[in-house]
C-alpha positions as CSV (number, residue, x, y, z in Angstrom):
1,X,0.0,0.0,0.0
2,X,2.8,2.4,0.9
3,X,4.7,1.6,-2.3
4,X,1.6,2.5,-4.4
5,X,1.3,5.9,-2.7
6,X,5.0,6.5,-3.3
7,X,4.7,5.7,-7.0
8,X,1.7,7.9,-7.4
9,X,3.5,10.9,-5.8
10,X,6.6,10.3,-8.0
11,X,4.5,10.3,-11.2
12,X,2.7,13.5,-10.1
13,X,6.1,15.2,-9.4
14,X,7.5,14.1,-12.7
15,X,4.5,15.3,-14.7
16,X,4.7,18.7,-12.9
17,X,8.4,19.0,-13.7
18,X,7.7,18.1,-17.3
19,X,5.0,20.8,-17.6
20,X,7.3,23.3,-16.0
21,X,10.2,22.5,-18.4
22,X,7.9,22.7,-21.4
23,X,6.4,26.0,-20.4
24,X,9.7,27.6,-19.6
25,X,11.6,26.1,-22.6
26,X,14.3,24.7,-20.4
27,X,15.8,21.6,-21.9
28,X,13.6,21.8,-25.1
29,X,15.9,23.7,-27.5
30,X,18.2,21.7,-29.7
31,X,21.5,23.0,-31.1
32,X,22.1,21.6,-34.6
33,X,25.7,21.8,-35.8
34,X,26.3,22.1,-39.6
35,X,29.8,21.3,-40.9
36,X,31.3,22.2,-44.3
37,X,29.9,19.8,-47.0
38,X,26.6,19.4,-45.1
39,X,23.3,21.0,-46.1
40,X,22.1,23.9,-44.0
41,X,18.6,23.4,-45.5
42,X,18.6,19.8,-44.2
43,X,19.4,21.1,-40.7
44,X,16.6,23.7,-41.0
45,X,14.2,21.0,-42.1
46,X,14.9,19.1,-38.9
47,X,14.2,22.0,-36.6
48,X,11.3,22.7,-34.3
49,X,10.5,26.1,-32.7
50,X,13.2,27.1,-30.3
51,X,16.0,25.2,-32.0
52,X,19.3,26.8,-33.0
53,X,21.2,26.0,-36.2
54,X,24.9,26.7,-35.8
55,X,27.0,26.8,-39.0
56,X,30.7,26.1,-38.8
57,X,33.2,28.2,-40.7
58,X,33.3,27.4,-44.4
59,X,31.7,28.2,-47.8
60,X,28.2,26.8,-48.4
61,X,26.1,26.8,-51.6
62,X,22.5,26.8,-50.8
63,X,19.1,28.5,-51.1
64,X,17.4,28.3,-47.7
65,X,13.6,28.3,-47.1
66,X,12.6,28.9,-43.5
67,X,9.0,28.5,-42.4
68,X,9.6,27.4,-38.9
69,X,9.3,30.2,-36.3
70,X,11.3,30.8,-33.1
71,X,14.5,29.8,-34.8
72,X,18.1,31.0,-34.6
73,X,20.5,30.4,-37.5
74,X,24.0,31.7,-36.8
75,X,27.6,31.2,-37.7
76,X,29.6,29.5,-35.1
77,X,32.4,32.2,-35.3
78,X,30.1,35.2,-35.5
79,X,32.3,36.4,-38.3
80,X,30.6,36.8,-41.7
81,X,34.0,36.7,-43.4
82,X,34.7,33.0,-42.7
83,X,31.2,31.6,-43.0
84,X,29.7,32.3,-46.4
85,X,26.5,31.2,-48.0
86,X,26.4,31.5,-51.8
87,X,23.1,31.2,-53.8
88,X,22.9,27.8,-55.4
89,X,20.3,29.3,-57.8
90,X,20.6,33.0,-58.6
91,X,16.9,33.0,-59.5
92,X,16.0,32.3,-55.8
93,X,16.6,34.2,-52.6
94,X,19.5,33.0,-50.5
95,X,17.4,33.1,-47.3
96,X,13.6,33.0,-47.8
97,X,11.8,33.5,-44.5
98,X,8.1,33.2,-43.9
99,X,7.9,32.9,-40.2
100,X,8.1,34.9,-37.0
101,X,10.9,35.3,-34.5
102,X,13.7,34.1,-36.8
103,X,17.3,35.3,-36.2
104,X,19.9,35.2,-38.9
105,X,23.4,36.4,-37.9
106,X,27.0,36.2,-38.7
107,X,27.0,35.2,-42.4
108,X,28.4,36.3,-45.7
109,X,25.4,36.1,-48.0
110,X,26.2,36.3,-51.7
111,X,24.9,35.9,-55.2
112,X,21.1,36.6,-55.2
113,X,20.2,37.3,-58.8
114,X,17.8,39.7,-60.5
115,X,15.0,40.8,-58.2
116,X,16.1,38.3,-55.6
117,X,17.3,39.0,-52.1
118,X,20.1,37.8,-49.8
119,X,17.5,37.7,-47.0
120,X,13.8,38.0,-47.9
121,X,11.2,38.3,-45.1
122,X,7.6,38.0,-46.2
123,X,4.7,38.1,-43.8
124,X,7.2,37.8,-41.0
125,X,7.5,39.5,-37.7
126,X,9.9,40.0,-34.8
127,X,12.8,38.7,-36.8
128,X,16.4,39.8,-36.3
129,X,18.9,40.1,-39.2
130,X,22.2,41.0,-37.7
131,X,25.9,41.2,-38.4
132,X,25.8,39.8,-41.9
133,X,27.8,40.8,-44.9
134,X,25.7,40.9,-48.2
135,X,27.7,41.1,-51.4
136,X,26.6,41.0,-55.1
137,X,22.9,40.5,-54.1
138,X,20.5,42.4,-56.3
139,X,18.4,43.0,-53.2
140,X,20.3,42.7,-49.9
141,X,17.6,42.5,-47.2
142,X,14.0,42.7,-48.4
143,X,11.0,43.0,-46.1
144,X,7.5,42.7,-47.6
145,X,4.4,42.8,-45.5
146,X,6.6,42.2,-42.5
147,X,6.4,44.1,-39.2
148,X,8.5,44.7,-36.0
149,X,11.7,43.3,-37.4
150,X,15.3,44.4,-36.6
151,X,18.0,44.9,-39.2
152,X,21.2,45.5,-37.3
153,X,24.9,46.1,-38.0
154,X,24.9,44.4,-41.4
155,X,27.3,45.3,-44.3
156,X,26.0,45.4,-47.9
157,X,28.1,46.1,-51.0
158,X,27.6,45.9,-54.7
159,X,23.9,45.5,-55.2
160,X,20.8,47.3,-56.4
161,X,19.0,48.0,-53.1
162,X,20.8,47.0,-49.9
163,X,17.7,47.2,-47.6
164,X,14.3,47.3,-49.2
165,X,11.2,47.7,-47.0
166,X,7.9,47.4,-48.8
167,X,4.4,47.6,-47.2
168,X,6.1,46.8,-43.9
169,X,5.7,48.7,-40.7
170,X,7.4,49.4,-37.4
171,X,10.8,47.9,-38.3
172,X,14.2,49.2,-37.3
173,X,17.3,49.3,-39.5
174,X,20.2,50.4,-37.4
175,X,24.0,50.4,-37.6
176,X,24.2,49.1,-41.2
177,X,27.1,50.0,-43.5
178,X,26.1,50.2,-47.2
179,X,28.1,51.1,-50.3
180,X,28.0,50.7,-54.1
181,X,24.3,50.1,-54.5
182,X,21.8,51.8,-56.8
183,X,19.8,52.7,-53.6
184,X,21.1,52.2,-50.1
185,X,17.8,51.9,-48.1
186,X,14.4,52.1,-49.9
187,X,11.1,52.3,-48.1
188,X,7.9,51.9,-50.1
189,X,4.3,52.4,-48.8
190,X,5.5,51.7,-45.2
191,X,5.0,53.5,-41.9
192,X,6.4,53.7,-38.4
193,X,9.8,52.5,-39.4
194,X,13.1,53.7,-37.8
195,X,16.4,54.1,-39.7
196,X,19.2,55.1,-37.4
197,X,23.0,55.2,-37.4
198,X,23.4,53.7,-40.8
199,X,26.3,54.7,-43.1
200,X,25.5,54.8,-46.8
201,X,27.9,55.9,-49.5
202,X,28.5,55.7,-53.3
203,X,25.0,54.8,-54.3
204,X,24.5,55.3,-58.1
205,X,21.2,57.1,-57.3
206,X,20.2,57.8,-53.7
207,X,21.3,56.9,-50.3
208,X,17.9,56.6,-48.4
209,X,14.6,56.8,-50.2
210,X,11.1,57.0,-48.6
211,X,8.3,56.8,-51.1
212,X,4.7,57.1,-49.8
213,X,6.1,56.2,-46.4
214,X,4.9,58.2,-43.3
215,X,5.6,58.4,-39.6
216,X,9.2,57.3,-40.2
217,X,12.2,58.3,-38.2
218,X,15.6,58.9,-39.7
219,X,18.2,59.4,-37.0
220,X,22.0,59.9,-37.1
221,X,22.5,58.4,-40.5
222,X,25.5,59.3,-42.7
223,X,24.8,59.5,-46.4
224,X,27.8,60.6,-48.5
225,X,29.1,60.6,-52.1
226,X,25.9,59.3,-53.6
227,X,25.3,59.8,-57.3
228,X,22.0,61.8,-56.9
229,X,20.5,62.4,-53.5
230,X,21.6,61.6,-50.0
231,X,18.1,61.3,-48.4
232,X,15.0,61.5,-50.6
233,X,11.4,61.6,-49.4
234,X,8.5,61.5,-52.0
235,X,4.9,61.7,-50.9
236,X,5.8,61.0,-47.4
237,X,4.5,62.8,-44.3
238,X,4.9,63.1,-40.6
239,X,8.5,62.0,-40.7
240,X,11.3,63.0,-38.4
241,X,14.8,63.6,-39.8
242,X,17.2,64.2,-36.9
243,X,20.9,64.3,-36.7
244,X,21.6,63.0,-40.2
245,X,24.7,64.0,-42.2
246,X,24.5,64.4,-46.0
247,X,27.9,65.0,-47.4
248,X,29.2,65.3,-50.9
249,X,26.1,64.0,-52.7
250,X,26.1,65.1,-56.4
251,X,22.7,66.8,-56.4
252,X,20.8,67.1,-53.1
253,X,21.9,66.3,-49.6
254,X,18.3,66.0,-48.3
255,X,15.4,66.3,-50.7
256,X,11.6,66.3,-49.9
257,X,9.1,66.2,-52.7
258,X,5.3,66.4,-52.5
259,X,5.5,65.7,-48.8
260,X,4.0,67.5,-45.7
261,X,4.3,67.9,-42.0
262,X,7.9,66.6,-41.7
263,X,10.5,67.8,-39.1
264,X,14.1,68.2,-40.1
265,X,16.1,68.9,-36.9
266,X,19.9,69.1,-36.3
267,X,20.9,67.6,-39.7
268,X,24.1,68.5,-41.5
269,X,24.3,69.1,-45.3
270,X,27.7,69.7,-46.7
271,X,29.3,69.9,-50.1
272,X,26.2,69.0,-52.1
273,X,24.7,70.8,-55.1
274,X,21.8,71.8,-52.8
275,X,22.0,71.0,-49.2
276,X,18.3,70.7,-48.1
277,X,15.6,71.1,-50.8
278,X,11.9,71.0,-50.4
279,X,9.7,70.8,-53.5
280,X,5.9,71.1,-53.1
281,X,6.3,70.3,-49.5
282,X,4.1,72.0,-46.9
283,X,3.8,72.5,-43.1
284,X,7.3,71.2,-42.4
285,X,9.8,72.5,-39.9
286,X,13.6,72.9,-40.5
287,X,15.3,73.7,-37.2
288,X,18.9,73.6,-36.0
289,X,20.3,72.3,-39.3
290,X,23.8,73.1,-40.6
291,X,24.0,73.7,-44.4
292,X,27.5,74.6,-45.6
293,X,29.6,74.6,-48.8
294,X,26.7,73.7,-51.0
295,X,25.5,75.4,-54.1
296,X,22.3,76.3,-52.3
297,X,22.1,75.7,-48.6
298,X,18.4,75.4,-47.9
299,X,15.9,75.8,-50.8
300,X,12.1,75.7,-50.7
301,X,10.2,75.7,-54.0
302,X,6.5,75.8,-54.7
303,X,5.7,75.2,-51.1
304,X,3.8,76.8,-48.2
305,X,3.5,77.1,-44.5
306,X,7.0,75.9,-43.7
307,X,9.1,77.1,-40.7
308,X,12.9,77.6,-41.1
309,X,14.2,78.2,-37.7
310,X,17.6,78.5,-36.0
311,X,19.6,77.0,-38.8
312,X,23.3,77.7,-39.4
313,X,23.9,78.3,-43.1
314,X,27.3,79.4,-44.4
315,X,29.7,79.4,-47.4
316,X,27.0,78.4,-50.0
317,X,27.8,79.5,-53.5
318,X,24.4,80.7,-54.7
319,X,22.2,81.2,-51.7
320,X,21.9,80.4,-48.0
321,X,18.2,80.1,-47.5
322,X,16.0,80.5,-50.6
323,X,12.3,80.4,-51.4
324,X,10.9,80.1,-55.0
325,X,7.2,80.4,-55.7
326,X,6.4,79.8,-52.0
327,X,4.0,81.4,-49.6
328,X,3.3,81.8,-45.9
329,X,6.7,80.6,-44.7
330,X,8.4,81.7,-41.5
331,X,12.2,82.3,-41.5
332,X,13.5,83.1,-38.0
333,X,16.6,83.1,-35.9
334,X,18.9,81.7,-38.6
335,X,22.6,82.6,-38.8
336,X,24.0,83.0,-42.3
337,X,27.6,83.9,-43.3
338,X,29.6,84.0,-46.5
339,X,26.7,83.1,-48.8
340,X,26.4,84.8,-52.2
341,X,22.8,85.6,-51.2
342,X,21.8,85.1,-47.6
343,X,18.0,84.9,-47.6
344,X,16.5,84.9,-51.0
345,X,12.8,85.2,-51.9
346,X,11.7,84.9,-55.6
347,X,8.1,84.9,-56.7
348,X,7.2,84.3,-53.1
349,X,4.7,86.1,-50.9
350,X,3.1,86.5,-47.4
351,X,6.2,85.2,-45.6
352,X,7.9,86.5,-42.5
353,X,11.7,86.9,-42.2
354,X,12.4,87.6,-38.6
355,X,15.5,88.0,-36.4
356,X,18.0,86.5,-38.8
357,X,21.7,87.3,-39.0
358,X,23.4,87.6,-42.4
359,X,27.0,88.6,-42.7
360,X,30.0,88.7,-45.1
361,X,27.9,87.7,-48.1
362,X,26.7,89.2,-51.4
363,X,23.2,90.2,-50.7
364,X,22.0,89.7,-47.2
365,X,18.3,89.8,-47.9
366,X,17.1,89.5,-51.5
367,X,13.6,89.7,-52.9
368,X,12.8,89.2,-56.5
369,X,9.2,89.5,-57.8
370,X,8.0,88.9,-54.3
371,X,5.2,90.7,-52.6
372,X,3.5,91.1,-49.2
373,X,6.4,89.8,-47.2
374,X,7.5,91.1,-43.8
375,X,11.2,91.5,-43.0
376,X,11.6,92.4,-39.4
377,X,14.5,92.8,-36.9
378,X,17.1,91.2,-39.2
379,X,20.8,91.9,-38.9
380,X,22.4,92.1,-42.4
381,X,25.8,93.7,-41.9
382,X,29.1,93.5,-43.9
383,X,27.5,92.2,-47.1
384,X,27.8,93.6,-50.5
385,X,24.2,94.7,-50.2
386,X,22.2,94.6,-47.0
387,X,18.7,94.2,-48.5
388,X,17.9,94.1,-52.2
389,X,14.4,94.3,-53.7
390,X,13.9,93.8,-57.4
391,X,10.3,94.1,-58.9
392,X,8.9,93.5,-55.4
393,X,6.1,95.4,-53.8
394,X,3.9,95.8,-50.7
395,X,6.6,94.4,-48.5
396,X,7.4,95.7,-45.0
397,X,11.0,96.2,-43.9
398,X,11.1,97.2,-40.3
399,X,13.9,97.6,-37.7
400,X,16.5,95.8,-39.8
401,X,20.2,96.6,-39.5
402,X,21.7,96.8,-43.0
403,X,25.0,98.5,-42.3
404,X,28.6,98.3,-43.3
405,X,27.9,97.1,-46.8
406,X,30.4,97.2,-49.6
407,X,27.8,98.9,-51.8
408,X,24.3,99.8,-50.5
409,X,22.4,99.2,-47.4
410,X,18.8,98.9,-48.8
411,X,18.1,98.8,-52.6
412,X,14.6,99.1,-54.2
413,X,14.9,98.7,-57.9
414,X,13.0,98.2,-61.1
415,X,9.4,98.8,-60.0
416,X,9.7,97.8,-56.4
417,X,6.6,99.8,-55.4
418,X,4.4,100.3,-52.4
419,X,7.0,99.0,-49.9
420,X,7.1,100.2,-46.3
421,X,10.5,100.9,-44.8
422,X,10.3,101.8,-41.1
423,X,12.9,102.0,-38.4
424,X,15.8,100.5,-40.4
425,X,19.4,101.3,-39.7
426,X,21.3,101.7,-43.0
427,X,24.6,103.3,-41.9
428,X,28.3,103.1,-42.7
429,X,27.7,101.6,-46.1
430,X,30.4,102.3,-48.6
431,X,28.0,103.7,-51.2
432,X,24.3,104.4,-50.4
433,X,22.3,103.9,-47.2
434,X,19.0,103.6,-49.0
435,X,18.7,103.5,-52.8
436,X,15.5,103.6,-54.9
437,X,15.8,103.1,-58.6
438,X,12.7,103.3,-60.8
439,X,10.5,102.5,-57.8
440,X,7.5,104.5,-56.6
441,X,4.9,104.9,-53.9
442,X,7.2,103.6,-51.2
443,X,7.1,104.9,-47.6
444,X,10.4,105.5,-45.8
445,X,9.7,106.4,-42.2
446,X,12.0,106.8,-39.2
447,X,15.0,105.1,-40.8
448,X,18.6,106.1,-40.1
449,X,21.0,106.4,-42.9
450,X,24.2,107.9,-41.5
451,X,27.9,107.6,-42.3
452,X,27.4,106.5,-45.9
453,X,28.7,108.0,-49.1
454,X,25.1,109.0,-49.8
455,X,22.3,108.7,-47.3
456,X,19.1,108.3,-49.3
457,X,19.2,108.3,-53.1
458,X,16.2,108.3,-55.4
459,X,16.6,108.0,-59.1
460,X,13.6,107.7,-61.6
461,X,11.4,107.1,-58.5
462,X,8.1,109.0,-58.0
463,X,5.5,109.5,-55.4
464,X,7.6,108.2,-52.5
465,X,7.3,109.5,-48.9
466,X,10.4,110.2,-46.9
467,X,9.3,111.0,-43.4
468,X,11.2,111.5,-40.1
469,X,14.4,109.8,-41.3
470,X,17.7,110.6,-39.7
471,X,20.3,111.1,-42.5
472,X,23.6,112.4,-40.9
473,X,27.3,112.4,-41.6
474,X,27.2,111.2,-45.1
475,X,30.2,112.1,-47.1
476,X,28.5,113.4,-50.3
477,X,24.7,113.7,-50.0
478,X,22.2,113.3,-47.2
479,X,19.2,113.0,-49.6
480,X,19.6,113.0,-53.4
481,X,16.9,112.9,-56.0
482,X,17.6,112.5,-59.8
483,X,14.8,112.3,-62.4
484,X,12.3,111.8,-59.6
485,X,9.0,113.6,-59.1
486,X,6.0,114.0,-56.8
487,X,7.9,112.8,-53.7
488,X,7.2,114.0,-50.3
489,X,10.3,114.7,-48.2
490,X,9.2,115.8,-44.7
491,X,10.5,116.0,-41.2
492,X,13.9,114.5,-42.0
493,X,17.2,115.4,-40.4
494,X,19.5,115.9,-43.4
495,X,22.6,117.3,-41.8
496,X,26.4,117.1,-41.3
497,X,26.9,115.9,-44.9
498,X,28.6,117.5,-47.9
499,X,25.1,118.4,-49.3
500,X,21.8,118.2,-47.5
501,X,18.9,117.8,-50.0
502,X,19.9,117.8,-53.6
503,X,17.5,117.8,-56.6
504,X,18.8,117.0,-60.1
505,X,16.2,117.1,-62.9
506,X,13.5,116.4,-60.3
507,X,10.1,118.2,-60.3
508,X,6.8,118.4,-58.4
509,X,8.4,117.3,-55.1
510,X,7.4,118.6,-51.7
511,X,10.2,119.4,-49.2
512,X,8.9,120.4,-45.8
513,X,9.6,120.3,-42.1
514,X,13.2,119.1,-42.6
515,X,16.2,119.9,-40.4
516,X,19.0,120.8,-42.9
517,X,22.0,122.0,-41.0
518,X,25.8,121.9,-40.9
519,X,26.3,120.6,-44.5
520,X,29.6,121.5,-46.0
521,X,28.7,122.6,-49.5
522,X,25.0,123.4,-49.5
523,X,21.8,122.8,-47.6
524,X,19.4,122.7,-50.6
525,X,20.5,122.3,-54.2
526,X,18.3,122.4,-57.4
527,X,19.5,122.1,-61.0
528,X,18.1,124.2,-63.7
529,X,15.9,121.3,-64.8
530,X,14.2,120.9,-61.4
531,X,10.7,122.5,-61.6
532,X,7.5,123.0,-59.7
533,X,8.9,121.9,-56.3
534,X,7.4,123.2,-53.1
535,X,9.8,124.0,-50.2
536,X,8.5,125.3,-46.9
537,X,8.9,125.0,-43.1
538,X,12.5,123.7,-43.3
539,X,15.2,124.7,-40.8
540,X,18.3,125.6,-42.8
541,X,21.6,126.5,-41.0
542,X,24.5,126.1,-43.4
543,X,27.1,128.4,-44.9
544,X,25.3,128.0,-48.2
545,X,21.6,127.3,-47.5
546,X,20.3,127.2,-51.0
547,X,22.1,126.9,-54.4
548,X,19.4,127.1,-57.0
549,X,20.5,127.1,-60.6
550,X,18.9,129.6,-63.0
551,X,16.6,128.4,-65.7
552,X,14.1,126.3,-63.6
553,X,10.5,127.4,-63.2
554,X,7.6,127.0,-60.9
555,X,9.5,126.3,-57.7
556,X,7.7,127.7,-54.6
557,X,9.5,128.5,-51.3
558,X,6.6,129.0,-49.0
559,X,3.1,127.8,-48.4
560,X,0.0,129.9,-47.5
561,X,0.3,131.3,-44.0
562,X,-1.4,128.6,-41.8
563,X,-2.0,128.4,-38.1
564,X,0.2,125.7,-36.6
565,X,3.5,125.3,-34.9
566,X,6.3,125.8,-37.4
567,X,9.8,124.2,-37.3
568,X,11.1,127.2,-35.2
569,X,8.3,126.9,-32.7
570,X,6.4,129.8,-34.0
571,X,2.5,129.9,-34.2
572,X,2.3,129.9,-38.0
573,X,3.6,127.8,-40.9
574,X,4.7,129.8,-43.9
575,X,8.2,129.7,-45.5
576,X,11.6,128.4,-44.3
577,X,14.0,129.4,-41.5
578,X,17.2,130.8,-43.0
579,X,20.1,130.7,-40.5
580,X,23.9,130.6,-40.7
581,X,26.4,129.0,-38.3
582,X,27.8,132.5,-37.5
583,X,24.5,133.9,-36.5
584,X,24.1,136.3,-39.4
585,X,21.4,134.4,-41.3
586,X,18.3,136.2,-42.5
587,X,16.0,134.5,-40.0
588,X,18.4,135.3,-37.2
589,X,18.5,139.0,-37.9
590,X,15.1,139.8,-39.4
591,X,12.4,141.6,-37.5
592,X,9.0,140.2,-36.5
593,X,6.9,143.2,-35.4
594,X,3.7,141.3,-34.8
595,X,5.2,138.2,-33.2
596,X,3.7,135.7,-35.6
597,X,7.0,133.9,-36.1
598,X,7.3,135.2,-39.7
599,X,9.7,137.9,-40.8
600,X,8.4,141.3,-41.7
601,X,10.4,141.2,-44.9
602,X,10.9,138.7,-47.7
603,X,13.9,136.6,-48.5
604,X,15.3,136.6,-52.0
605,X,17.2,133.3,-52.6
606,X,20.5,134.2,-54.2
607,X,20.4,135.0,-57.9
608,X,17.8,132.3,-58.6
609,X,15.0,134.7,-59.0
610,X,13.0,132.9,-56.3
611,X,11.7,134.4,-53.1
612,X,10.5,133.1,-49.8
613,X,7.6,135.4,-49.1
614,X,7.0,134.1,-45.6
615,X,10.4,133.4,-44.1
616,X,10.4,132.3,-40.5
617,X,12.4,133.9,-37.7
618,X,14.2,132.3,-34.8
619,X,12.6,134.5,-32.2
620,X,9.9,137.2,-32.1
621,X,11.0,140.7,-31.0
622,X,8.1,143.1,-31.4
623,X,8.8,146.7,-32.3
624,X,12.2,146.1,-33.8
625,X,12.7,148.2,-36.9
626,X,11.8,146.6,-40.2
627,X,14.5,146.5,-42.8
628,X,13.9,144.9,-46.1
629,X,16.7,142.4,-46.8
630,X,17.9,140.9,-50.0
631,X,20.4,138.2,-49.1
632,X,22.4,136.4,-51.7
633,X,24.3,133.2,-50.8
634,X,27.8,133.4,-52.1
635,X,29.0,130.5,-54.1
636,X,31.7,130.4,-56.7
637,X,31.4,129.4,-60.3
638,X,34.1,126.8,-59.6
639,X,31.9,125.1,-57.0
640,X,29.0,125.1,-59.5
641,X,31.1,123.4,-62.1
642,X,32.3,120.9,-59.5
643,X,28.7,120.1,-58.6
644,X,27.7,119.8,-62.3
645,X,30.6,117.4,-62.8
646,X,29.7,115.4,-59.8
647,X,26.1,115.1,-61.0
648,X,27.4,113.7,-64.3
649,X,29.6,111.2,-62.5
650,X,26.5,110.2,-60.4
651,X,24.5,109.6,-63.6
652,X,27.4,107.5,-65.0
653,X,27.7,105.5,-61.8
654,X,24.0,104.9,-61.7
655,X,24.0,103.5,-65.2
656,X,26.9,101.3,-64.3
657,X,25.1,100.0,-61.3
658,X,22.0,99.3,-63.3
659,X,24.0,97.5,-65.9
660,X,25.8,95.4,-63.3
661,X,22.5,94.5,-61.6
662,X,21.0,93.5,-65.0
663,X,24.0,91.2,-65.6
664,X,23.6,89.8,-62.1
665,X,19.9,89.1,-62.7
666,X,20.6,87.5,-66.0
667,X,23.2,85.2,-64.4
668,X,20.8,84.3,-61.6
669,X,18.0,83.5,-64.0
670,X,20.2,81.4,-66.2
671,X,21.5,79.5,-63.2
672,X,18.0,78.9,-61.8
673,X,16.6,77.8,-65.1
674,X,19.5,75.5,-65.9
675,X,19.5,73.9,-62.4
676,X,15.7,73.5,-62.2
677,X,15.5,72.0,-65.7
678,X,18.1,69.5,-64.8
679,X,16.1,68.7,-61.6
680,X,12.8,68.3,-63.5
681,X,14.5,66.0,-66.0
682,X,16.0,63.9,-63.3
683,X,12.7,63.7,-61.5
684,X,10.9,62.5,-64.7
685,X,13.5,59.8,-65.1
686,X,12.8,58.5,-61.6
């Protein structure tokens, strides 16, 4: 009886231990060793889930079909150089896997033929392909309808596509080294995949391609010396590109086409034709990227609602950050240096350019055929031009620093109309602070243009308003107009220059409320071909206040006496205040018996034949004797000839500048057309 109980207890314990071993896997896995000359496929055929096939060093010729899951196939040495599997039939995959939880590691895998793979996973999940070397395989590792797999630390050389992921989701390819393929890594109609820390070089076409693949992460990959693009996204959205390096790719470093809502953060694009290029791509963010030594650093074409923030862009041959035919973009806090053009907008509108720094380049800010943009708080110093607008209108330029340029601070040229320039600093430029050529209806308000060769220069520009600008210490002119009409020049400080306000062949302008003092040659100058100008309520205190050449007609030097505080603080607005530094000016010595702030006599302006009938006085002293005064400013014929010569030189220089700009525009257009045509042709081929 006792022995029966003992036997029953033993059987129960044995069954419990067996159940435990089966459930935990302990003691169930079999390690199958394959030696050279033996068939790996035979070993695989004899496996059950949980087994491990260990292949000894040697060269094997086989095509393996794996349909058993939970299987490990590995080389005994872990070295793919000494354990090689060569396709027995090039028309078949070397490894065909249709199972879950399969690991393939440590092999040299060679010889998969046309449209065949070294490792092909179909309808497989949670597999690991690791530490293999794939050579001369048309497709290195190919995933189709396979999810949650790992492709780790493999090497692939001399094929068509090293890693191909098609209709497969949530896989990770990391640490792989790929070279001499047509494409390095290619994702098609897949989502949620991660590509990280891969090195891809010398592909005939592109390094990494995402086509119709969304929610993908590209992290810390290096793509270099590829024949076309480093990284290429087409019709792919909600992807994150972070920390990638695209170096020395023939065309683009990183290229996004017909894609949206992607983030490009902290990537590096070096030595490419174009560093980062977005075509018809919307609602994406580019932040913290480095784009250097490319043809174009960052370019966005036919796109909208993109943010370009805090990037470092330098030494690019054509442009640093450029927009072509794009709208509603935000360009902020970028640092640009040594680019031919810093920030370039062409045929682009409704964008904001804010708080950027552009130094040591050709044109800091450049707008061509671009309207309704806002340029605010930018620092564009030590460029050839600070800001250059060509055929661009209705833009706002506010609080920008465009100083120390080799040529001009701000340029508006060739029908750049209806722009608003407010609060800009355009100082210490070698040529002009602010230059308007053939541009009309612009508003220049509260800008400073000091320490330039010429402060503000208008040529062939009409109906502009210059209001409350500070234009001081310019070596030739404070404000110069040539062939310009119907401009309103009011409440400006045009002082401490060689000439204050200078009109050459300019008519129908209004000059009022300006402070024009301490200019070396003259305060106001008009050529004989400047007609019908109205000049009133200006404060003039120069050795020569007005030099008006005989022969003009219709110029008026006062307005109707009107109640209101004049520029000298008197109660009426009428003519101008005529002072001299030594205190002997007409307005300083004239009487004002009735205390209305207007002299009791008229002021005849030199030998011009013009008279200020309501000259202002500096102080009202009732009862002082009234003495008619006819004051003529002394100026030598030599000085007149020098002025006329300088005007001719000015016209010549302006023509040279216009010719140079036309040449520059022609070169830019040829470059853009040539490059874009090449790009379109290449895209069609793909």
